[in-house]
Each structure stands twice: as structure tokens, then as C-alpha cells.
C-alpha positions in Angstrom: -31.0 28.8 -21.9 -31.5 26.6 -18.8 -30.7 23.6 -20.9 -27.4 25.1 -22.1 -26.6 26.4 -18.7 -27.1 22.9 -17.3 -24.6 21.5 -19.9 -22.1 24.3 -19.0 -22.3 23.6 -15.3 -22.0 19.9 -15.9 -18.8 20.6 -17.9 -17.5 22.8 -15.1 -18.3 20.1 -12.6 -16.4 17.5 -14.6 -13.5 19.8 -15.2 -13.0 20.9 -11.6 -14.0 17.9 -9.4 -10.7 16.2 -9.5 -8.4 19.3 -9.7 -7.6 20.8 -6.3 -9.6 24.0 -7.1 -13.1 23.1 -5.7 -15.9 22.1 -8.0 -18.6 23.3 -5.6 -17.0 26.8 -5.6 -16.9 26.9 -9.4 -20.5 25.6 -9.7 -21.5 28.4 -7.3 -19.5 31.1 -9.1 -20.4 30.1 -12.6 -24.0 29.7 -11.7 -24.0 33.3 -10.5 -22.1 34.6 -13.5 -24.3 33.0 -16.2 -27.4 34.4 -14.6 -29.4 31.3 -13.6 -31.2 33.7 -11.3 -30.0 31.9 -8.2 -27.4 29.6 -6.7 -27.7 26.3 -8.6 -27.8 24.8 -5.1 -26.2 22.1 -3.0 -28.6 19.5 -4.4 -27.6 20.2 -8.1 -23.9 20.1 -7.1 -24.3 16.8 -5.1 -26.3 15.1 -7.9 -23.9 16.1 -10.7 -21.1 14.7 -8.6 -22.6 11.3 -9.1 -21.4 11.6 -12.7 -17.8 12.4 -11.7 -17.7 9.7 -9.1 -18.9 7.2 -11.6 -15.8 8.3 -13.7 -13.6 7.5 -10.6 -15.1 4.0 -10.4 -14.5 3.4 -14.1 -10.9 4.7 -13.9 -9.9 2.9 -10.7 -12.1 -0.1 -11.1 -9.2 -2.6 -10.7 -8.1 -0.9 -7.4 -11.7 -0.9 -6.2 -12.4 -4.5 -7.0 -9.1 -5.6 -5.3 -9.7 -3.5 -2.2 -13.4 -4.6 -1.8 -12.5 -8.2 -2.4 -9.7 -8.2 0.1 -11.9 -6.4 2.7 -14.6 -9.0 2.4 -12.1 -11.8 2.6 -10.6 -10.3 5.8 -14.1 -10.4 7.3 -14.5 -14.1 6.8 -10.9 -15.0 7.7 -9.7 -15.8 4.3 -7.2 -13.0 4.5 -5.5 -11.4 7.6 -6.8 -8.0 8.5 -3.2 -6.8 8.2 -3.4 -7.4 4.4 -2.6 -4.1 2.7 -5.7 -3.9 0.5 -8.0 -5.1 3.4 -6.6 -2.3 5.6 -7.3 0.2 2.8 -10.9 -0.9 2.9 -11.1 -0.3 6.6 -9.3 3.0 6.3 -11.7 4.3 3.6 -14.7 3.4 5.9 -13.0 5.1 8.8 -12.1 8.2 6.7 -15.7 8.5 5.5 -17.2 8.9 8.9 -16.2 12.5 9.6 -17.9 13.9 6.4 -21.0 11.9 7.1 -21.4 13.1 10.7 -20.5 16.7 10.0 -22.7 16.7 6.8 -25.7 15.6 8.9 -25.0 18.0 11.8 -24.5 21.1 9.6 -26.7 20.3 6.7 -28.7 23.6 7.0 -25.5 25.7 7.1 -24.0 23.8 4.2 -27.0 24.4 2.0 -27.3 28.1 3.0 -24.8 30.2 4.9 -21.6 28.4 3.8 -22.5 28.9 0.1 -21.8 32.7 0.5 -19.3 33.8 -2.2 -17.4 35.7 0.6 -16.7 32.4 2.2 -15.8 30.8 -1.2 -13.3 33.6 -1.8 -11.7 33.2 1.6 -11.4 29.4 1.4 -10.0 29.5 -2.2 -7.2 31.7 -1.0 -6.5 30.1 2.4 -6.5 26.5 1.2 -4.6 27.5 -1.9 -1.8 28.8 0.3 -2.0 25.6 2.4 -1.7 23.4 -0.7 1.3 25.4 -1.9 3.1 25.1 1.5 2.3 21.4 1.8 3.6 20.7 -1.7 6.8 22.6 -0.9 7.6 21.2 2.6 6.1 17.7 2.3 8.6 14.8 2.2 6.7 13.0 -0.6 8.1 9.6 0.4 5.2 7.7 1.9 3.1 5.3 -0.2 -0.4 4.1 0.4 0.9 0.8 1.8 2.3 2.9 4.7 -1.1 4.4 5.6 -1.8 4.2 9.3 -5.0 4.6 11.4 -4.1 8.1 12.6 -3.3 9.2 9.1 -6.6 7.7 7.9 -8.4 9.8 10.5 -6.6 13.0 9.4 -7.4 12.2 5.7 -11.1 11.9 6.7 -11.1 15.1 8.6 -9.5 16.9 5.7 -12.1 15.5 3.3 -14.9 16.7 5.6 -13.6 20.3 5.2 -14.8 20.1 1.6 -18.4 20.5 2.9 -17.4 24.2 2.7 -17.4 25.4 -1.0 -13.9 26.6 -2.0 -11.9 24.1 0.1 -12.0 21.3 -2.6 -12.5 17.7 -1.7 -9.4 16.5 -3.6 -7.4 19.7 -2.6 -8.1 19.3 1.1 -7.3 15.6 1.2 -4.2 15.9 -1.0 -2.9 18.8 1.2 -3.3 16.7 4.3 -1.5 13.8 2.6 1.4 16.0 1.5 1.8 17.4 5.0 2.0 13.8 6.3 4.7 13.0 3.8 2.8 11.1 1.1 3.8 11.1 -2.5 1.7 13.3 -4.8 0.3 10.4 -6.8 -0.4 8.4 -3.6 -2.2 11.3 -1.9 -4.3 12.0 -5.1 -5.2 8.3 -5.6 -6.3 7.9 -2.0 -8.3 11.2 -2.2 -10.2 9.9 -5.2 -10.9 6.5 -3.6 -11.9 8.0 -0.2 -14.4 10.3 -1.9 -16.5 7.5 -3.5 -18.6 6.5 -0.4 -19.2 10.1 0.7 -20.0 11.5 -2.7 -22.3 8.7 -3.7 -24.0 8.8 -0.3 -24.6 12.6 -0.6 -25.6 12.5 -4.2 -28.1 9.6 -3.8 -29.5 11.3 -0.7 -30.1 14.6 -2.5 -31.6 12.7 -5.4 -33.9 10.9 -3.1 -35.0 14.1 -1.4 -35.6 15.8 -4.8 -37.7 12.9 -6.1 -39.8 12.3 -3.0 -40.3 15.8 -1.7 -43.9 16.9 -1.3 -45.0 20.5 -1.8 -48.2 22.0 -0.3 -49.6 25.4 0.3 -48.7 25.0 4.0 -45.1 23.8 3.3 -44.1 25.2 -0.1 -40.9 24.1 -1.8 -38.2 26.3 -3.0 -38.2 26.0 -6.8 -35.3 24.2 -8.3 -33.1 26.2 -10.7 -32.9 23.2 -13.1 -35.4 20.5 -14.0 -34.7 16.8 -13.4 -33.9 16.3 -17.1 -31.5 19.2 -17.1 -29.7 18.0 -14.0 -29.5 14.4 -15.5 -27.9 15.8 -18.7 -25.4 17.9 -16.6 -24.5 14.7 -14.7 -23.8 12.8 -17.9 -21.6 15.7 -19.2 -19.8 15.7 -15.8 -19.0 12.0 -16.2 -17.5 12.3 -19.6 -15.4 15.4 -18.8 -14.4 14.0 -15.4 -13.0 10.8 -16.8 -10.7 12.7 -19.2 -9.6 15.0 -16.4 -8.7 12.1 -14.0 -6.4 10.6 -16.7 -4.7 14.0 -17.3 -4.3 14.8 -13.6 -2.8 11.4 -12.6 -0.2 11.8 -15.4 0.5 15.4 -14.5 1.2 15.0 -10.8 3.6 12.2 -11.5 6.2 14.8 -12.8 5.0 18.3 -11.8 4.1 20.3 -8.7 0.7 21.8 -7.7 2.0 25.4 -8.1 -0.3 26.2 -11.2 -3.3 25.2 -9.2 -2.2 27.3 -6.2 -1.7 30.4 -8.4 -5.1 29.8 -10.0 -6.9 29.5 -6.6 -5.3 32.7 -5.3 -6.2 34.6 -8.5 -9.9 33.4 -8.4 -10.1 34.3 -4.7 -8.8 37.8 -5.3 -10.9 38.5 -8.4 -14.0 37.2 -6.4 -13.2 39.6 -3.6 -12.9 42.5 -6.0 -16.2 41.6 -7.7 -18.0 41.3 -4.4 -16.6 44.5 -3.0 -17.6 46.5 -6.1 -21.1 45.1 -6.1 -20.5 43.4 -9.5 -21.4 40.1 -8.0 -23.9 39.3 -5.2 -22.7 37.1 -2.4 
């Protein structure tokens, strides 16, 4: 059953990572519902995100190669630092700093307190409403070529909020972009590109901790819900599903609003509150 549960959670990770509905919240909720016996954990979530971010690299590889190449050329003077792609490289670095700093400072809370389903329910509702408002009032005129340093900082701070399950990495970043007047597709594309350094850094760090941890009688380790093989299989499943979801999502937002995702977030938040209040689900 653990093997099948790992596959299911990998599917959930791939399905929800790029939609503005919070993959970490869904991993947390589904993990509780399927009876894994415990929260699948921040480590499992971070490692399986390596699969979905690999899907981002594959889907946006032309953009990534162009941005990285321009950034390096700007370092050696072969391109001016005012070049659009070179600036995007600097902005992604700048926007990655908040989540790194806050992730280190609040690592304990992120892995424990903030994974409470009460917090998940609240963030699903609050940030669902913010996404709906931003989608309604945002000008949707700015393109990525018009990105500025202050906007890059705001994007970075918005991404850092995703350290709390229920916020959604893509949802928080896209919401900030919409409030600043960016087009839906531009906000989503930048959200996916911005996530690459942070997610790979977090996932590889958690993978390193898992592989190198030493357990003794004096310092016993908390047992993992899934084995390394099960986590690896979940990561591969997340990659395949995530790649298909990216393609769908980028086509979808070119013509439609985020309203269905807003309604879904509100519904999940309300249902979660009911389940927690009646004792049907443990926080």
C-alpha cells in the first residue's frame, strides 16, 4: 500500500504543482486522507518537487538556455547588463534570495507548526480570494521585458510565502504579478522560471539530509513515511504528470481567467474546516 500511496502522491504533486492551488497543501491533505499514518513530510514534498521542476526545465529549456547564456555574456562584457535576457537572469537570482533566507530562518516551523491543516485551510481561502481579486483588478498589460528591480523583489517575496502550505508557489507569485499589472501568461511564465533555483535547492538539500543522516540511540531519527525507492518513484510520476499540466496550463491562461481555481481553493478550504471541526480529520 505504501508503494501505491507513493504513486498517488507523486500524481498529486505533478497535478497541483503548477496550478495555483498549492501542491504542498494537497500532499499534506491527501497524505492524511489515504491513511499513511502521518504527514508525508516536508522532505518528501521537497524531493518530489525535483520531478516537477525537471519538467519545467524541459518545457522552458529554450528560455532557460537563452537567459543563462545572456547572463554569462553580460558578466564578461559580451552583452550589456541592460540586455532583456541578462536582466531576467539577475532578477531570478534576486527573487530567489527571500525564499532561501526565510527557508533557513524558519526551517523548524516550516517542517512542523506550519504544516497544520488549520493553517492550510486558512491559506487556501485567503490566498484564493487574493488571486481572484488580483485577476479581476489587474491591468494585465505588462510583459516580462518590462520587469523592474522593485517588481523582482515583490515577486521574490511572494514566492517566499509558499513556504507555508496552502499559499501555492505559482499562485502566490502569479497573484503578485497580476496585482503589478502583468499579463496572465507573463506572470505564470516568470513564476515557473523563478521557482527553478529555489525548488532545486530545497529538494537537493532535503535529499542530501535524507541520504546522509545518522541515527543513534542517543539521537534517534523520526522514521520516514516512504522509503527512498518509493519517494524516487513518486518523483518520476510527478515529472510525467507535471509536464502535461504545464502544457495545459500555459494554453489555458492565454484565454481564460483564474476563477475556477479560486472557486476550487475556497471549496477545499471550507471542506477542510468542516472536517477538522467535526474531528473527521486530524490537524
